[in-house]
C-alpha positions in Angstrom: 1.2 -21.3 -6.1 -1.7 -20.3 -3.9 0.1 -17.1 -2.7 0.8 -16.1 -6.3 -2.8 -16.6 -7.3 -4.0 -14.7 -4.2 -1.6 -11.9 -5.0 -2.7 -11.6 -8.6 -6.3 -11.6 -7.5 -5.5 -8.8 -5.0 -3.8 -6.8 -7.7 -6.9 -7.1 -9.9 -8.5 -4.4 -7.9 -7.2 -0.9 -8.6 -7.4 0.3 -5.0 -5.6 -2.7 -3.7 -2.9 -2.4 -6.4 -2.5 1.3 -5.4 -2.2 0.4 -1.7 0.4 -2.4 -2.4 2.5 -0.1 -4.5 2.4 2.6 -1.8 3.3 0.1 0.9 6.2 -1.2 -1.1 8.1 2.0 -0.4 6.8 3.1 3.0 4.6 2.0 5.8 1.4 4.0 6.1 -1.5 4.5 8.4 -5.1 4.5 7.2 -5.3 8.3 7.5 -2.3 8.7 5.3 -3.7 6.3 2.7 -7.1 8.0 2.6 -5.3 11.3 2.0 -3.0 9.9 -0.7 -5.6 7.8 -2.5 -8.3 10.4 -2.0 -10.8 7.7 -0.9 -13.0 7.3 2.1 -11.6 5.8 5.3 -14.2 2.9 5.2 -13.2 2.0 1.6 -9.5 2.1 2.4 -10.0 0.1 5.6 -12.0 -2.6 3.7 -9.2 -3.1 1.2 -6.5 -3.1 3.9 -8.5 -5.7 5.8 -8.7 -8.0 2.8 -4.9 -7.6 2.2 -4.2 -8.4 5.8 -6.6 -11.4 5.8 -4.7 -12.9 2.9 -1.3 -12.1 4.5 0.0 -9.4 2.2 0.1 -6.7 4.8 0.6 -6.6 8.5 0.1 -3.9 11.1 2.0 -2.3 13.9 1.1 0.4 16.4 3.0 3.7 16.6 1.5 6.0 19.2 -2.2 6.5 18.4 -1.9 5.2 14.9 -1.9 1.7 13.4 0.4 1.4 10.5 0.3 -1.0 7.6 3.4 -2.5 6.0 3.9 -4.9 3.2 4.3 -8.5 4.3 5.1 -10.1 1.0 8.3 -12.1 1.1 8.2 -14.4 -1.9 10.8 -13.5 -4.5 8.6 -13.9 -7.5 5.9 -11.7 -6.1 8.5 -9.1 -5.0 10.0 -9.1 -8.5 6.5 -8.6 -10.0 5.9 -5.7 -7.6 9.4 -4.2 -8.5 8.5 -4.4 -12.2 5.2 -2.6 -11.6 7.0 0.1 -9.7 9.8 0.4 -12.3 7.1 1.0 -15.0 4.9 3.2 -12.9 5.3 6.2 -15.3 3.0 4.3 -17.7 0.2 4.6 -15.0 -0.6 8.2 -14.2 -2.7 7.3 -11.1 0.3 5.5 -9.5 2.5 8.5 -10.3 -0.1 10.9 -8.8 -0.2 8.7 -5.7 3.6 8.8 -5.4 3.5 12.6 -5.7 0.8 12.9 -3.0 3.0 10.9 -0.6 5.4 13.8 -0.4 2.5 16.2 0.2 0.8 14.1 2.8 0.0 16.1 5.9 0.2 13.1 8.2 3.7 11.8 8.8 5.6 9.2 10.9 7.1 10.4 14.1 10.6 9.8 12.9 9.9 11.9 9.7 9.2 14.9 12.0 12.3 14.5 14.0 
């Protein structure tokens, strides 16, 4: 129950919700997220740190970048996230974020290959 409450609290912040939705489909580094979300690096990093501290994202290094990936494994939470994504068209800011992913100037190494 604690993880569900923590997850719902995390989603109560618009920036964290946007980050979680983005990470549900692809791992991102801070520089990508700042470009997609159109927010400052310190603001994005603050939210990523909070999400990491409560165990909903984890990091891995790829070259000079540290990437963040979703670390949620509980079926109920994953279903909730899938429902949010399935109804994303009702939330223009999430649609805009998804559109900016394809235009992001920073990309994974394997995306460039």
